[in-house]
N, C-alpha and C positions, 0 to 999 in steps of 0.2 A: 318862904324858905321851906316851910312844912309842905308845901305842895310839890316841890322839886324832889324832896325826900320820898314822898309817897309815890311820885312818878318812877323814880329809879327803883324803888322796892318793886313795883308792879312790873316793870321791864325785867327785873332779875327773876321774879316769880315766873314770868311768861317764858323767859329763856330756859329755865329749869324744866318747865312743863313741856316745852317743844323738845329739848333734849331727851327727855324721857319717853318720847314718842317713838314707836318703832319705825315711823316713816321719816325720820330725821337721821340719815346715816351719817357717819364720820368719815373723814379722808385726810390723808397726809398733806401738810401744807409746808412748803420749803421756803426758806429765806433766800436771798441771793447768797453766792460764794463770796467769802472774804477775799482780799487781795492775797496773792501768793506770799508766803512767808520769806521766800528767798528772792533776792534780786538777779541772782545768776544761778545756773544749776538747777537742782531739784529742791522744791520746797513743798509746803502743804497749806490747803486752802480748807476753811471750815464753814458751817452754816447751821442754822437752827432749823431744826424739823420737829413739827409738833403735830398731833393728832387734833382735828378740830370738827365740830359739828358743821355739816354743809349750810345749814339754813341760819344759824346764829353766829357761826365762826368762833363759838366759845371753845375753850379747852375741852377735850374729851380724853378719856383713858386710852393709852397706845393699843390696849386690847381690842377696842373697836375698829381701829384702822387695820389691824394685822389680818389678812384674809389668807386662805390657803394659796392664792396665786400672786399676792403682793406681799412684800416685807418692807420694814421701814426702810426709807432712803438713806443712803450714806451721809453722814455728818462731817466726814474728813475725806478729802481726796488729794492725790498727789498732783502737783502742777510743776510744769517744766517751763523754764523760761529760756535764757540765752546761755551760751558758754561763758564761764568766769574768765577774768583776764589771767593770762599765764603768770606763773611765778617761778622763780629760780630757787633751787635748793642744792645741798651738797649730799653726796653719798661717800662713804668711806672708801678709798681706793687701796691700792696696795701699800705696804709699809716701806718706808725708804731704806731700812736696813732689816735684815733677817736676825741679826743678833747685834749686841753692843748697844743698843738703845737707837731708836729712830722715831719718826712721826709718820701718822697715816697721811698719806698724800690725797687731799680731797678731790673728788671729780664733781664738776658742776653739771647740773641736769636742768631741764625745763619741763614743767608740768603744768596741766590745766584741768580744770573741772568742767565736764562737758554738760550740755543743757539736761543730760539725764542723772547728773549728780555722781558720775563716775570720774575717778581722778585718772587722768592719762599722762604718760610721758610723751612730749611732742618734741618735734625737731629743733635743735638750738636756735634756729633762725627765728622761731616764734617769739623768743625771749631776746633778740638781739637788741632792742630798744630799752631793755630794762637794766638798770644798774644792780649788779650782783650785791647781795647782803654781805657785809664784812664777816669774815669767820671770826668766832668768838675766841677759840683756842684751838691749838693743834694737839691733837691726843697723841700720847707717846705709845710705841709698840716696840716689838722686838727686843724686849728688855733683858732677855737671857743674856749671860755673858758669852762673848765669842770664844771659841776654843782658842788656846794659846797657839801662837805660830812664831816662826822665826822672821824676823825683820832684817833684812840684808842691805846694807848701804852699797853704793856704787864703789868700784875699785878706786884706789888712790892713784895718782900719777906715779910713774915709775921712778924709782930712786936714782936711776942713771940715765943719761941721754944717750949713752953707747955702751955696747957691751952687756954684761949681765947686770941685771938691776932687781928690784923687789918693788912688788905691789902688795898693798893690804886693803882689807875691807872689815867692816864692824859687822858682827853677826849678834843679834840680841833676841831673846826669847821674851815676846810681848803679848798682851791680851786687851782686847777692847771691852770696856765697862762703861754703860751709860754715855757712849759717844766718845769717850776719851781713852787713849792708848796708855797702858801702864805696863812697866816691866814685870815679868812673871818668872817664877822659878824655872830652871832648865828643864825639871823633870816633866813640866806641863807641855812642853813642846814635843810632839810626837814625830815630826818629820826630820829626817836626817839632815845634817848640815851639808 
């Protein structure tokens, strides 16, 4: 066992001696690129880059490999795969009512991350085979109370089938609040009867 230890010590001393010689230059050594971090769209790859002596392949300081015409090779690079599968999402459309309480009308859209990692809106046919995700909740909008207005009923039947008769109708001042119609004071109705 002592012989192996002595042999290893001699090899190590020889490597140091060779490394310190001016005719043992150093150069960059690169490991293979890793797999792309993304299975679709844009991802990243990395690799190990070291400075090694050319004769012994022992590690050398980076300063020995950096020369005026070469810099350290990149350790990370962008990788592009294929476009990601399309997905469906919803955007807020118009409000169902401008006042009195309504809900935002959702509008379905189709998007896809291309091979360069950019999200693009694509034609709806691309998502035709996909079941749209359920809407979690409908957001309320148009919550300001509507201005009061007169609500006028249809005319009643004539009180007489011949000669002079009488018809009536009901006129009420009302206001819509949170989607429900309520009676309002006459002073709030601005339109003439």
